[in-house]
Structure formats: structure tokens, C-alpha cells
C-alpha positions in Angstrom: 85.9 134.7 92.2 84.2 131.5 93.5 83.8 131.4 97.2 86.0 128.8 99.0 84.4 125.7 100.3 84.4 125.5 104.1 84.9 122.5 106.4 85.7 121.9 110.0 88.7 119.6 109.0 90.7 118.8 105.9 92.5 115.5 105.9 95.4 114.9 103.4 95.7 111.2 102.8 93.1 108.5 102.4 94.9 105.5 103.8 93.9 103.6 107.0 94.8 106.6 109.3 93.0 109.1 107.1 89.9 106.9 106.8 89.9 106.1 110.5 90.1 109.8 111.4 87.4 110.7 108.9 85.0 108.1 110.3 85.4 109.3 113.8 85.2 113.0 112.9 81.9 112.3 111.2 80.6 110.5 114.2 81.7 113.4 116.3 79.6 115.7 114.2 82.4 117.5 112.3 82.4 118.2 108.5 85.5 116.8 106.8 87.1 117.1 103.4 89.4 114.1 102.6 92.0 114.7 99.8 93.7 111.6 98.3 96.1 111.9 95.3 95.2 108.3 94.2 91.9 107.5 92.5 90.7 105.4 95.4 90.9 105.3 99.1 93.5 103.0 100.7 95.2 102.6 97.3 98.5 101.3 98.7 96.8 98.5 100.6 94.5 97.7 97.6 97.6 96.8 95.6 98.7 94.1 98.1 96.9 90.9 97.1 98.2 88.5 99.8 96.9 87.4 103.2 98.2 88.7 106.6 98.0 87.6 110.2 98.9 90.8 112.1 95.6 92.6 112.2 93.7 91.4 115.2 90.3 89.9 114.3 91.1 89.6 110.7 93.4 86.5 110.4 94.1 85.1 106.9 92.5 88.2 105.3 94.0 89.7 102.2 95.2 93.3 102.6 93.3 94.4 99.5 90.1 93.1 101.1 90.8 95.1 104.2 91.4 98.2 102.0 88.0 97.7 100.4 86.3 97.4 103.8 88.0 100.6 105.2 87.2 102.5 102.0 83.6 101.5 101.9 82.9 102.5 105.6 84.8 105.8 105.3 83.0 106.7 102.1 79.6 106.3 103.9 80.6 108.7 106.7 78.1 111.5 107.3 79.6 114.9 106.7 82.5 113.6 104.7 83.4 115.0 101.3 86.0 113.2 99.1 88.4 114.6 96.6 90.1 111.6 94.9 92.8 111.8 92.3 93.9 115.2 93.3 96.2 116.9 95.9 96.8 120.1 97.7 99.1 122.6 96.0 99.4 125.2 98.8 98.4 125.4 102.4 98.5 128.6 104.6 97.7 129.0 108.2 96.1 132.2 109.5 94.4 133.3 112.7 91.0 132.0 111.5 92.3 128.6 110.3 93.6 127.1 107.1 93.4 128.3 103.5 94.2 125.6 100.9 94.3 125.4 97.2 93.8 122.1 95.4 95.1 121.0 92.0 92.7 122.4 89.5 92.2 125.7 91.4 89.5 124.7 94.0 89.9 126.8 97.2 89.1 125.4 100.6 88.9 126.9 104.1 89.2 124.7 107.2 89.4 125.1 111.0 91.9 122.2 111.3 94.3 120.3 109.0 95.3 116.7 109.5 98.2 115.1 107.6 97.8 111.3 107.2 100.0 110.9 104.1 101.6 107.6 105.3 105.0 106.3 104.1 107.2 106.1 101.1 109.7 103.4 100.3 113.3 104.0 101.2 115.1 104.0 97.8 118.8 104.9 98.4 120.3 106.9 95.5 123.3 104.5 95.3 120.9 101.7 94.2 118.2 103.6 92.3 120.1 106.6 90.7 119.6 104.9 87.3 116.4 102.8 87.4 116.7 99.2 86.0 114.2 96.4 85.7 116.5 94.0 87.6 116.8 96.2 90.7 113.4 96.2 92.5 111.9 98.0 95.4 109.3 96.5 97.8 106.3 97.5 95.6 107.7 96.2 92.3 108.9 93.0 93.9 105.4 92.4 95.3 103.9 93.1 91.9 106.3 90.9 90.0 107.4 88.0 92.3 104.9 85.5 90.9 105.9 86.1 87.4 109.7 86.2 87.8 111.6 83.2 86.3 113.2 81.3 89.1 116.9 82.0 89.5 119.3 83.6 92.0 117.8 86.6 93.9 119.4 89.0 96.4 117.2 90.7 99.1 118.7 93.6 101.1 116.8 94.0 104.4 115.9 92.1 107.6 112.3 93.1 108.4 109.1 91.2 107.8 109.0 92.3 104.2 112.4 90.7 103.4 111.6 87.6 105.5 108.2 87.0 103.9 109.5 87.5 100.4 112.5 85.2 101.0 110.2 82.4 102.0 107.8 83.0 99.1 110.5 83.1 96.5 112.3 80.1 98.0 109.1 78.1 97.8 108.9 79.0 94.0 112.4 77.6 93.4 114.6 80.6 93.8 118.0 80.5 95.5 117.7 83.5 97.9 120.4 85.4 99.6 119.2 87.8 102.4 121.8 90.4 103.2 121.3 92.7 106.2 123.5 95.3 107.9 121.9 94.4 111.2 120.3 91.4 113.0 116.8 90.2 112.2 113.9 92.5 112.8 111.3 90.1 111.4 108.8 88.0 113.3 110.4 85.1 115.0 108.3 82.4 113.3 109.4 83.7 109.9 113.1 83.7 111.0 112.8 80.2 112.3 111.4 79.0 108.9 114.1 80.8 107.0 116.9 79.2 109.1 115.5 75.7 108.2 115.1 76.4 104.5 117.8 74.9 102.3 117.4 77.5 99.5 117.9 80.6 101.7 121.3 82.0 102.7 121.5 84.7 105.3 124.2 87.3 105.9 123.6 89.1 109.2 125.3 92.2 110.4 127.2 92.7 107.2 127.8 96.2 105.6 125.5 96.6 102.6 127.1 96.7 99.1 128.2 100.0 97.9 126.5 99.5 94.6 124.3 97.2 92.6 125.4 96.9 88.9 122.5 95.6 86.7 122.8 94.7 83.0 120.6 92.8 80.5 121.1 89.4 82.1 121.5 90.1 85.9 123.0 92.1 88.7 126.6 92.1 89.8 127.4 92.7 93.5 131.2 92.7 93.9 132.3 89.3 92.5 128.9 87.8 92.9 126.1 87.5 90.3 122.3 87.5 90.9 119.4 87.4 88.4 117.5 90.0 90.4 118.1 92.2 93.4 115.5 93.8 95.7 116.1 96.6 98.1 113.8 96.2 101.1 115.1 98.7 103.6 111.9 99.9 105.0 110.0 103.2 104.8 110.1 106.8 105.8 107.3 109.4 106.4 106.0 110.8 103.1 107.4 114.3 103.1 105.5 116.1 100.3 102.7 117.5 102.5 105.1 118.7 105.1 107.0 120.5 102.3 103.9 122.7 101.8 104.1 124.2 105.3 106.3 126.9 106.7 107.6 126.6 110.3 104.6 128.4 111.7 102.2 126.1 110.0 104.0 123.0 111.1 103.5 123.8 114.7 99.7 123.9 114.2 99.0 120.9 112.0 97.7 117.5 113.3 99.5 114.4 112.1 98.2 110.8 112.1 99.3 107.3 111.2 102.7 106.4 109.7 103.4 110.0 108.7 103.9 110.9 112.3 106.8 108.4 112.7 105.6 107.8 116.3 104.6 104.1 115.8 105.7 100.9 114.2 104.3 101.1 110.7 101.2 98.8 110.6 97.6 98.9 109.6 96.4 98.7 113.2 98.7 101.4 114.5 97.5 103.7 111.7 93.8 103.0 112.5 94.4 103.7 116.2 96.3 106.9 115.5 93.5 108.1 113.3 91.1 107.8 116.2 93.5 109.6 118.5 93.9 112.5 116.0 90.1 112.8 115.6 89.7 113.1 119.3 92.5 115.7 119.6 91.0 117.7 116.8 87.5 117.6 118.5 89.1 118.8 121.8 90.9 121.7 119.9 87.7 122.8 118.1 85.4 122.3 121.0 87.3 123.1 124.1 85.5 121.6 127.2 85.3 123.6 130.4 85.9 121.7 133.6 84.8 122.5 137.1 88.3 121.8 138.6 91.0 122.1 135.9 94.0 119.8 136.5 97.3 121.5 137.3 99.9 121.1 134.6 103.5 122.0 134.2 104.0 124.5 131.3 106.5 122.0 129.8 108.6 119.1 131.0 111.9 118.2 129.3 114.3 115.3 130.0 117.9 116.3 129.5 120.7 113.8 128.9 124.1 115.5 128.6 127.5 114.0 127.9 126.4 110.5 127.1 129.6 108.9 125.8 130.1 105.5 124.1 131.6 104.0 121.0 129.5 103.6 117.7 130.2 102.3 114.2 130.0 105.7 112.4 131.7 107.5 109.5 132.9 107.2 105.9 136.6 107.6 106.5 138.8 104.5 106.1 139.8 104.4 109.8 136.2 104.9 110.9 135.3 101.6 109.1 137.8 99.5 111.0 136.0 99.7 114.3 133.7 101.7 116.6 134.6 105.4 117.2 134.0 107.4 120.4 131.0 109.8 120.2 129.0 112.0 122.6 125.2 112.5 122.4 123.4 115.3 124.2 119.6 115.0 124.1 116.6 117.1 125.1 113.2 115.2 125.0 110.2 117.5 125.2 107.2 115.8 127.0 104.9 118.9 126.6 102.6 120.0 129.3 102.1 117.2 132.0 100.1 116.9 135.1 102.0 117.9 138.2 103.2 114.7 139.9 101.5 114.8 143.3 103.5 112.1 145.1 106.9 110.5 145.0 107.6 107.1 143.3 104.8 107.8 140.8 107.0 106.4 138.0 104.0 105.0 136.1 103.0 108.6 135.1 106.4 109.7 133.8 108.8 108.7 131.1 111.7 106.7 132.7 114.9 108.5 131.5 116.6 105.1 131.5 114.5 104.3 128.4 115.8 107.4 126.7 119.5 106.5 127.4 119.0 102.9 126.2 117.2 103.9 123.1 120.1 106.3 122.1 122.8 103.7 122.7 120.8 100.9 121.0 120.1 103.0 117.9 123.7 104.2 117.6 125.3 100.7 118.0 122.9 98.6 116.0 124.7 98.9 112.7 127.4 101.0 110.9 126.1 104.3 109.6 128.0 106.4 107.2 126.7 109.9 107.9 126.1 111.6 111.2 123.0 113.2 109.6 121.5 109.8 108.9 122.2 108.6 112.4 120.6 111.8 113.9 117.5 111.1 111.7 117.2 107.6 113.0 117.7 108.8 116.6 115.0 111.4 116.2 112.5 108.9 115.0 113.4 106.4 117.7 113.0 109.0 120.5 109.8 110.4 119.0 108.2 107.0 119.2 108.6 106.9 123.0 105.3 107.5 124.9 104.4 111.1 125.4 107.3 112.6 123.4 106.4 115.7 121.3 109.8 117.0 120.5 113.5 116.1 120.3 116.7 118.1 120.2 119.9 116.2 119.6 123.6 117.0 119.3 126.0 114.3 118.3 129.8 114.9 118.6 132.5 112.9 117.0 135.3 113.1 119.6 138.4 111.9 117.8 137.9 112.6 114.1 140.6 115.4 114.2 143.5 115.7 116.6 142.9 119.4 117.2 139.1 119.6 117.4 135.8 117.9 117.9 133.0 117.9 115.3 129.3 118.1 116.2 126.0 118.3 114.4 122.7 119.1 116.0 119.1 118.8 114.9 115.5 119.4 116.2 112.3 117.6 115.5 108.7 118.1 116.7 107.2 120.7 119.0 109.2 123.1 121.2 
């Protein structure tokens, strides 16, 4: 049997975070294997042929050009081996590191594993159970928007993607309706332009339609009719790599970029998180002795118990008529922290007022049908707070039944 290839680090995912981590690991003198299922690095960015203005230092630069720059620099990294157009089929953690098998049978050993698999589009089943050419997601809208015949278009969503597409389509002669279950989350200058545009109609804080009904000539939404509908409800961490790991392995894997769910999804946050992951891996593989080790707590946890307020939650008829009372109990794991040596040192701790505000804001921003979905949003929101490595939540519906309360709990991250 062929002997497994051996590396210091294996990276799954060749987007901005994976390329950034690979570049830094090479500069730190570590050997790295980067596995990317697409045939090129930064493939998702390479498909976006439009300019952006949110990457500092690169104004008016096309995203596909940034992708080419990142891929070229990463490919030239000393000590980096690429496996493009393939993926990992199994990953097992043992005392001496990781044993992985790639599609095609190649076996690999590594001392550390980094997941940088990015995001996938949110495609609710109620809209995409039966795919149709007139119901688009963000990727298909970007690819087709310059070839669509002008008509009436519906955009579901309120982020930068929805705002930018609304303006682009309106300038091409479309009559655009932007429909969002919340307020705007887009950049203010985009929102200001939309509010002045005569071809764009906006419906804020309106429950999303239960279904989109496409046919050969358009899409029916209730009593309304559109030529095309696009669902632009954002992204979620790509789960396929995590699905390879058992609970033991998940506690030992490193995660970088949008896959972590810690940051606002953006090219720059992905690049920065790749750097951070590379430094964490270096420290894990090359522990540095210090003359005077700093004293740390074993673990520090913030507890919020019995937080009660009203939220728009539930699928029952009476739950849709107004907010319902709920209770949230939360534990936020901050991991091992330096012992605070003096009082009023709030700059070095997570202010628990931020935890309380984040919970209330997330639960009251919009109507959510399922408790499970709201818990998922809450976990992601709290995991994005600085220093948070794990979250435990319990959400109780206080008045759903006259004779009992109903609660669901969940756990995410390290404990």
C-alpha cells in the first residue's frame, strides 16, 4: 500500500481565508496541503465580474481580479502543495494528528487540520424545492442579470446584495420590488439611492411570502405577478467539511474565514481570519516556553438566566398576531482568560450588557417561525462577539400551552 503523504497542515478550502492561511503558514516555515474542490483557487470570487469598494486599498477593483491576485500569490508559496478539483472523503483524528483520504484514494497525514470552506447560499426549501429558471439565487442572478429581458422583478432580502442588484436592474429598465422581513441591512449610500429611484418599490418589515409559484411566463406571489424572482437571504457556513468530523475531531480542528461564522462575511475578514488561524496553528505546533507564564483562569463563562421579553416567534395562528413572551437562558464560554489583576479593567473583559442586547436584538428583529431557526441565529450572533468560543442556549416559550412551558436548548463551539 502506498505510504501516506505527510504535511504539517492540511487546509480544506481555497478561498481568501484558505489562501491567506496557506501564505502565512509557508512564511512561518510549515508545509501545507491545500485541498479545493473547484478547479481553481478563489473560484467563487472569480465568478464575480463587477467592481467593489469595500476592500481597503483596492477601490473600484473587480472581485474576479482580486481572486486572480490571491490565487497567484498563494500558488507561489514555498512549502505549499495544491490539490485542485478534489475533496476530502474522510478525516479522522488520532493522538499523532490527522489521517485523511482524498477522492481518488490518496491518503494524507497532517499534524493540524484547518477548515476554510466558506459559505453557501441560503436556499429555503419553500422556494427551491422544485428548481425553476424564473426563481433565482444570488449566484444565478449575478450570472444572468445583464442578459435578462427588462420586466418586473422581485428581490427577497435587505442586505448589500439585494440593494446593489436592485439599483443595477432598475438602471437597466426593470421595475424592482424589494421585499424584506426586517429593516435595511445594506450600506447607507445604497439605501439612499434606492429611496430616490422611481423604479424601485420597497416593502420593509413584511413577512416573506409563503411560496413563489413560477410558470412559463412569470412568478405568482399571492395576487401579484413578476417576470422573475430572486431570493437573496444571505449565506450560512458551508457544512460539508464539518459533516466529516465526529464530536471528538470537531474539538481539535481549526476554522478560518466565513466557515467560522464569527465575522461579517467579507473578503477582508476572511483574509484576516486566515492570518489568525495560521498563527494559532504555529503556536499549537511549536509551543513557545516563556520565562514567566501568565496566570489564566481555566475557563470563564458568562451566565444570563431568566431573560424575559416578547418576540415574534411561532407558526401557530395566534403566534402570528403579535409578539409572544419567551425566556432565554444563555451561557457564553470565553475560554481561558488572563486573571484580571485590578478592578474596573472592563477593556479586557466581555461586557455582559453586550450579550443581553445581542439576544434581545436578534429575537425581536423579525418574525421567526421555528424556535430551532431562532436558536441558530442567536448562536451565530453570540459566537461573533469578541473572545467567545462556545455558546449554550435554552429558549422557553412561556404561554404556548395553558398547562406547561416548552423549551429547546442547543450548544455550539468549544466547552
